[in-house]
Structure formats: C-alpha cells, structure tokens
C-alpha positions in Angstrom: -9.5 1.2 3.9 -8.7 -0.4 7.1 -7.2 -3.8 8.1 -6.5 -5.7 11.1 -3.3 -7.9 11.5 -4.7 -11.5 11.8 -1.9 -13.2 12.3 1.8 -13.7 10.5 2.8 -16.9 8.4 6.1 -17.2 7.1 6.8 -13.9 4.8 2.9 -12.9 5.2 0.5 -11.3 7.2 -2.6 -12.4 6.9 -5.2 -9.6 7.4 -8.9 -9.2 7.9 -10.3 -6.7 5.5 -13.7 -4.6 6.3 -16.3 -7.4 4.7 -14.9 -10.2 6.8 -12.4 -11.6 4.5 -8.7 -12.8 5.4 -5.8 -12.3 2.4 -2.3 -12.4 2.3 -0.1 -9.1 2.2 3.7 -9.6 2.2 5.2 -9.1 5.3 7.7 -6.5 3.9 4.6 -4.3 3.1 3.8 -4.0 6.9 5.9 -1.9 9.4 7.9 -3.7 10.8 6.5 -3.2 14.8 3.2 -3.4 13.5 2.1 -6.8 15.9 -1.6 -9.0 15.6 -4.5 -7.3 16.4 -2.9 -4.1 15.0 -5.6 -1.8 12.9 -3.5 -0.6 9.4 -4.9 1.9 7.2 -4.6 1.8 3.3 -4.9 5.3 1.8 -4.0 6.8 -1.6 -1.2 10.1 -1.3 -3.1 12.2 -3.5 -0.5 14.9 -3.1 2.1 12.5 -4.3 0.1 11.1 -7.0 0.1 14.3 -8.9 3.5 15.0 -8.4 4.5 11.8 -9.8 2.0 12.5 -12.9 3.1 15.5 -13.7 7.0 14.1 -13.6 6.1 11.6 -15.9 3.7 13.8 -18.2 7.1 16.3 -18.3 9.2 13.2 -19.1 7.1 12.5 -22.1 6.8 16.2 -23.1 10.5 16.3 -23.2 10.9 13.2 -25.3 7.9 13.5 -27.8 8.9 17.6 -28.4 12.5 16.9 -29.3 
C-alpha cells in the first residue's frame, strides 16, 4: 500500500490513503527524512515474517516438549 504525506501535526503525520481518505500515523513510524508530498510504501516482509514464526514455533516446541 502506498500513501502520501499530506502534512505533519505535532506528533503525527497526516497521510492520504489510496482511497483518498486521510489518517494519522505517529511520526515515530515515518522515516526522519520524509517530508510533505513524499510517497511512502507499506509492505509485508514475507521472509522476516516466516523467520519470526519459525523462531516462535521453536520456542513453543522447547517449552512444551520438556
């Protein structure tokens, strides 16, 4: 999903979503060098997701197989 930074207000970035609605995102989640008008993209990191699921499964296996 791509969204456009409309403006910054206090601790939030007001962003325009693909359906043209506006929503607030905490500034801490926005890259520090981003500015009004920049297009940002939100993606799912499939590789990292699988890695984390495997790590959690391994921890659960260790916990319940003892």
